[in-house]
N, C-alpha and C positions, 0 to 999 in steps of 0.2 A: 496456466499462470495464475498465481494467487497474489492479489494486491490489496492494499489498504492505504488510506490517507491519514496523515498525522501532521501535527504542527511541531515546532521545535520547543517543546517544554519537557520538564522533568517527568511529568505525569505520562505524556505520550511516549517518552523514552522507555519507561518501565513496560508499557503496553507493547511497544515494538519488540523489545527483547523477549517478552513472554510469548507473543504471537509467533515469532520466528523460531524460538525454541520448540514449541509444540508442533509447528509445521514440519520441522526436521524430525522430531521424535516419532510422529505417527507415520512418516514416510509418504507424505503427500506428494503425488507426482507433479512434474512440471517445475516451473521457476517461481520464485518469491520476490516481490518488490514492494518496498515501502515507498509510497508517494509522499514525499516531504514537501509541505507547503511552507516555504521559507525563502528568504532573500539569498541565502548561501547554505552550503553543506554544513552539517552539524557533526558532533563528536561520534555519532553512531554509524557514520557512512562506512567505516572499515569493519564494522561488526554485523550490521544488518544490510542486505542488498537494498540500495536506495536510489531513487530518481528524484532529483530536486526540481520543483516547479514553483514559480512565483506565487506569493499569496494573492488572494483576491483583493481588489482595490476597495477597501472598506469605506472610502469617502463616498462611494455610490450608495452603499447599503451596509449596515453592520451585521448582516446575517452570516455568521462564521461558516455554516455548512456549505456555502458556495465553494469553498476550497476543494471539496471532494469531487464534484463533477468537473471543475476546471482543471484539477490535477490529472484526472483520468483522461480528459480530452487532450491535454498537453502531452502526456505520456504516449498516447496512441498516435498523435500527430507527428511527434519528433523521434519515434523509435520504430524499428522494424520488428513489430511483435509477430511472432510466428505461430503462436498457439491459436487453435480454433475456439478454445474454451477459456474464459477468464472468470475466476472466482473473485468476487469483490466482497471483502470482509470489513467489519469495523475492527479497530485495533484491539478491542477488548474481547474479541471472539476467541474461544478455545476449541481447537480441533481435538477430538478424542479418537478419531479414526480417519483414514484418508477418504476423500470424496473421489472415488474411482468407479462410479457407476457408468457403464457404457452408454453412450449417447448415439442414437440413430440419426443419420442425416437424411 
């Protein structure tokens, strides 16, 4: 499963489309999910597979990157994730070939 966290902004929207396009283009195995930190779904929900999680409470601390671990925790807690391997990307990452290296258990 490939995931990344993003907020509901135009800039992250471009990155989400870009990441999903290249994930499909290279034939990356598994599923793809954008972890959207927002109060509600945005306009990309029908275009990019998305799980929406609440934003971090910035009244405690203004450190925006808290959204990433909080959205991952929320996604894992409230979804029945079946994959043994989860690839966590930043939304501006570009895949040039699938990450399909066998992993020994």
